[in-house]
N, C-alpha and C positions, 0 to 999 in steps of 0.2 A: 887627550883632547878629542880625537876621532871617536874613541869609545863613548865619550859623553854625548857627542852629537848623535850617534846612532841610537843611544838609549832614549834621548829626547824624541827622536823621530818615531820610534816604535811606540812610545807612550801616547803619541798624538793620533795613532791609527784608529783606535776605536771611535774617537770623536769624529774623525773624518768620515768614517763609514756611516755613522749615525746621521751626519749631515747629508750625505749622498742619498740615504734611504728616505729622509724626510723631504728632500727637494725634488727628487725625480718623480714624475707622474706614475701612478699605479693603475693597472687595469684590474677590475673586479670580475672574477670568474665564478659566478654563482652556479650552484648545481640545480638541475632540473630533471624531473622524472614524472612518471604516471603510475597510479595504483588503482585497481589492478592493471597489469600491463597486457590485458587481453579482453576481447569481447567474445564470449563463447556461449553457445546454446546448441545442444545436440538433439533437441526434441521439438523443433519448429514444425508447424503444419502450414499448409497453404492458407492464405488469407489471414494469417496471424500477425500480431505486432508485438515486438519485444523491445524493451528499453533497459539499458544498463548505464549506470553512472560511473564515470571515470574521474578521479581526482588528479588535477594537474598540480604538482607540488614543486616548489622552488625554495632554495635555502635562503635567498636574499630578496625579500619583498620590498626593498626600499624604493624601487622605481617601478612605474607601470610598464607592462609589457603587452605586446599584441601577439595573440596566438593565431596561427594559420593552420588549418586542418586540410589534409589531402587524403582521399580514400584511394588506396592502391589495391583494388580488387575488381578487375574488369567484369567478372560474371555477376557481381551483386552490387556494383556501384550505385545503380538506380534504387536499390533497396535501402541504402544507408542515408540517414539524415542526422546531422548534428543540430540538436534542438536550439542551441545558442547561436548557430550560424557557423559558416566555415571560417570566419574571422571574428574574434571577440577579444575584449580587453581583460588582462589580468591586473586588477587594480593595485595601486600602491598599498602596502600594508597587509595584503591578503596572501598568506603563505600557501593556502590550499584553495583552489578554485574548481568547482564541479563542472563537468562537461557531460551532457547526456547524449548517448548514442541510441538512436531509434532505428530499429530494423523492421521493415514492412515487407512481408513475403507476398508476392503476387499469387493470384489464383491458379496460374498455369506453371508455377515453379516445378522444376524437375526434382524428384526425390533422390537427393544425393548430398554429398559433403562439399561445402564451399570454403575456400581459404583465401586469405589476403592480409592486408595490413592497413592501418590508419596511422598516418604520420602527422605528428604535431610539431610545428616549428615556432619558436618564439623569437621575437626581435623587438626593436624599439617601437614604442607606441608612436602613432603619427605625429603627435604634438611634442615628441621628445627627440625626433631625428636630428634636428639642427643643433640641439643642445648637447648631443653626443653623450646622452645619459647611459646608453648601453653600448659596450664595446664589442661584444661578441653575440652570435646567434646560437641558441641552444635548441635541441630537438629531442624527441622521443618517439618510439614506435609502439603501437598497440596491435598485437596479433589478433587476427580475425578468423574465427572458426565457427561455421554455421552448418547445421545438418538438418535438412528438410526430410521428414519421415511421413509415411502413410500409416499412422497409428494414433489412436486417441489415448491420451494419458490424463486421467481425472484424479488429481491429487492436490492436497493442500496441507499447510501447516498452520497451527494456531499459535500465534506469537504471544498474545496475552488476552486476558478476559477481565471484565469488570461488571459489577452488578450494582445498580442504583437502588436507593430506597423506593418503596412503592406504597400506594394507598391500599388499604384493605378493600375487599369487595363490598357491595351494598345490595339491598333488596328494594325492588320496586313492585309492589303488589305481591304476587306469588313468584316473581322472577328474581333470580339471584345473578348479579353481574360480578364476576370475579375480578380481583385485582390483577394488574398487568406487571409482571417482572420482565424487565428488559435486560437481557444478557448481551453486553457489548463484546464483540470478538474481533481481534485484529487477525485477519486471515491473509496468508501468503499463498497465492496460487502457484504451485510448483509443477503443474501439468501444462497441457497445451490447448485446453478447451475451457470455456467459462465454467466455474464451479462454485458451489456454496454448500455449507453443511446441510445434509438431508434431514437431520433430526437432532434436536437438543432435548435431553431428558433431565428432569429435576427429581431428585429424591430429597424431600424436605424433612429434616429432623428437628428435635428440640435443640436448644442452644448448646447442649453438651454433645450432641451427635449420637445419642443412644436410643432415642425413641423415634421411629418413623411415623410422621403425621400424614404425609401426602406424597404421591408419585404423580407427576404431570409432565407434559411435553409441549413443545412450541406449537402454536397455531399459525397457519399461513406460511407462505414460502419466504425463504431468506434470500436477500439480494445476492446475485451471482457476481463473482470477481473475475475480471478478464485475465487471460493467461499472463503469468510472470509479474503480476501486480500484487501489491499488498494494500489492503483497505480494511476499514472498520465496517462491520455489518452487525445487525441487531436481530436477535431471536426473541420473540414475545411469548412469554409463558404464563398461562392463567394460574393464579394462586387463590385458593378458597379458604385460607386460614385467617384468623383474627389478628389484630395488631399484636406485635411482639417481635422478639429476636429469635432467629432460627439459624440452623446450619444446613447448607445445601451441598449435596454431592451431585455434580453434574457430569453428563456424558455427551460428547459431541461426536456425531457419526457422519461418515461419508458412505452412503448406501448402507451396506451391512457391516462395514468396518468401523471400529472405534478409533478415532483419530486422537482424541484428547479427553482426559478425565481430571477432575480436581475437586476441591472444596472451597466454598465461599461462605461468608456470613451474609445473612439476608435480614434486613430490617423492614418490617411491615408497620406502617403508621396508621392512625385512625383515618377513616374516610374523610376526604376534604382537606387534609393537612397539606398535601402537595397539589400543585396546579396541573401536574401531568395527567393526561386522560387515561382511563382504564379501558377495559374491553366493553364493547357495545354488544349488539345482538350476536356478533360472531363468537363471543366468548361464552354464551349460554350453553348449558348442558343440552344433550340431545333431547331429553325429555321436555325441557323447558322450550326448546325450539319447536318441537312438535305441538306443544300446548298453545303456541302462538300461531303457527302456520296452519294447523288443522282447521280451526274455526274460520280462518281467513279463506282457505281454499273452499270450505263449505259455503261461505257467503258468496264467493265468486261463482261457484257452481249453481247456487240458488238464483242469482241474478241472471246468469246465462240461460237457465231453464225458463225463467219468467219471460225473458226476451223472446226465446224460441217459441214458447207457447202463444204469445201474442201474435207473432208473425203467422203461426199456423191458423189462428182464428181468423185473422184478416184474409188469408188466402181462402179459407173455407167460405167466409161470408161473400167474398167477391165471386 
């Protein structure tokens, strides 16, 4: 009889445990972290600005959280700005929330290494405190390492390139205005001063890439990218070939150094097909520019001579 009672008691234990687990309140301990866990730049200069994006990552995005940021770096605390503010919301449903750290180096900064930390603490959002939606506070640390140096670094990377279709050139009288090929380049400035490609060279071949038709390079300056930023810039290259399909081998240079090379297809369409503007006077050959400017200068000189001679006569008659 006793043995039977014990057996029934043991059999009911799993059910009792399950009931306890279901009835008792549970606290959710969601993970939280940052990536990358550092803000690091070892080539800053005075008066430079550097931005780095940090992702705040949590494993359970079912409830909104408030992030509070504290900069623990006495020497450079005034340099550091959190673009989103020192307090901002991690919305419900967002597992990864970006945070941008902006570093602005003053003009009188000492040339040396600076270290510190940025601490991020998460807690209940203001409208969730009374509801008790978050049971614990989680935090993470971002290591800060900055080095201000007295050296100019002029470097960049080419992330990608693209070439749009272009109109062929056209003639106006004896003048030939070439088509304009716009090479779009995504440039990452990896140095500490504003930079842009110094020269972009096109070698244009037939569609098979076997016969060289034209070698040309960009006209005008290319927009400079500020240090540590990545932006798209455009190089405008004159093309004097008729409508057709071509193969371009391009070279992108930083002063004398070749930074990037590659090949692209280029499609030249009949003049007027596209609404994009081509080259104006700036794209004319040197001979054609001279043929326009020389008569203009001669006319100006003739007018000035005439005016001067009339003044001389008036002075003589008086």
